[in-house]
C-alpha positions as CSV (number, residue, x, y, z in Angstrom):
1,M,88.7,105.4,104.8
2,K,91.6,106.3,102.6
3,E,90.1,104.2,99.7
4,L,86.7,105.9,100.1
5,I,88.1,109.4,99.8
6,K,90.4,108.4,96.9
7,F,87.5,106.8,94.9
8,I,85.2,109.9,95.5
9,A,88.0,112.3,94.6
10,R,88.9,110.4,91.3
11,E,85.3,110.5,90.3
12,L,85.0,114.3,90.6
13,V,88.1,115.5,89.0
14,D,89.5,116.0,85.4
15,F,93.0,114.7,86.3
16,P,92.4,111.5,88.4
17,D,96.0,110.4,88.0
18,Q,97.1,113.5,90.1
19,V,95.0,112.5,93.2
20,S,96.9,111.4,96.1
21,V,95.6,110.5,99.5
22,E,97.7,110.1,102.7
23,E,96.7,108.8,106.0
24,I,98.2,109.8,109.3
25,E,97.0,107.6,112.1
26,G,96.8,108.4,115.8
27,N,95.6,106.6,118.7
28,Q,92.1,108.0,118.6
29,T,92.1,110.2,115.4
30,S,93.2,109.7,111.8
31,V,93.9,112.6,109.4
32,I,93.4,112.1,105.8
33,E,95.2,114.6,103.4
34,L,93.8,114.8,100.0
35,K,95.8,116.3,97.3
36,V,94.6,117.0,93.7
37,A,95.7,119.1,90.7
38,K,95.4,122.9,91.1
39,E,92.7,123.0,88.3
40,D,90.6,120.4,90.2
41,L,90.6,122.0,93.6
42,G,87.4,123.9,93.0
43,K,85.7,120.7,92.0
44,V,86.6,119.0,95.3
45,I,85.6,121.8,97.4
46,G,82.5,122.6,95.5
47,K,80.1,125.6,95.7
48,Q,80.3,127.1,99.2
49,G,82.2,124.0,100.3
50,R,79.2,121.6,99.8
51,T,81.2,118.8,98.1
52,A,83.9,118.9,100.8
53,R,81.2,118.9,103.6
54,A,79.5,115.9,101.9
55,M,82.8,114.0,101.7
56,R,83.5,114.7,105.5
57,T,80.0,113.6,106.3
58,L,80.4,110.4,104.6
59,L,84.0,110.0,106.2
60,S,82.5,110.7,109.6
61,A,79.7,108.2,109.2
62,A,82.1,105.4,108.0
63,S,84.6,106.1,110.8
64,A,81.7,105.9,113.4
65,K,81.4,102.3,112.6
66,I,85.0,101.6,113.5
67,K,84.7,103.9,116.6
68,K,87.4,106.3,115.4
69,R,87.5,109.9,114.6
70,T,88.7,110.8,111.1
71,V,89.4,114.3,109.8
72,L,89.7,115.2,106.1
73,E,92.1,118.0,105.1
74,I,92.3,119.3,101.5
75,I,95.7,120.3,100.7
76,E,96.5,122.9,98.0
């Protein structure tokens, strides 16, 4: 899951070297924290949050296959 989010984010932003993804795992839920450069924050969120929503949809579909809940948090 972490690699999926990292790949998508790196393709969207202008500064791919500043993309960092951390995964905090729990028993049933994992939290993925995505950090990007301040200038790229709007590109990752998208108009009206559409890009972020699409990333969360892909993440939930991929995590459903392994029967685990995964949450994406975009950190400023």
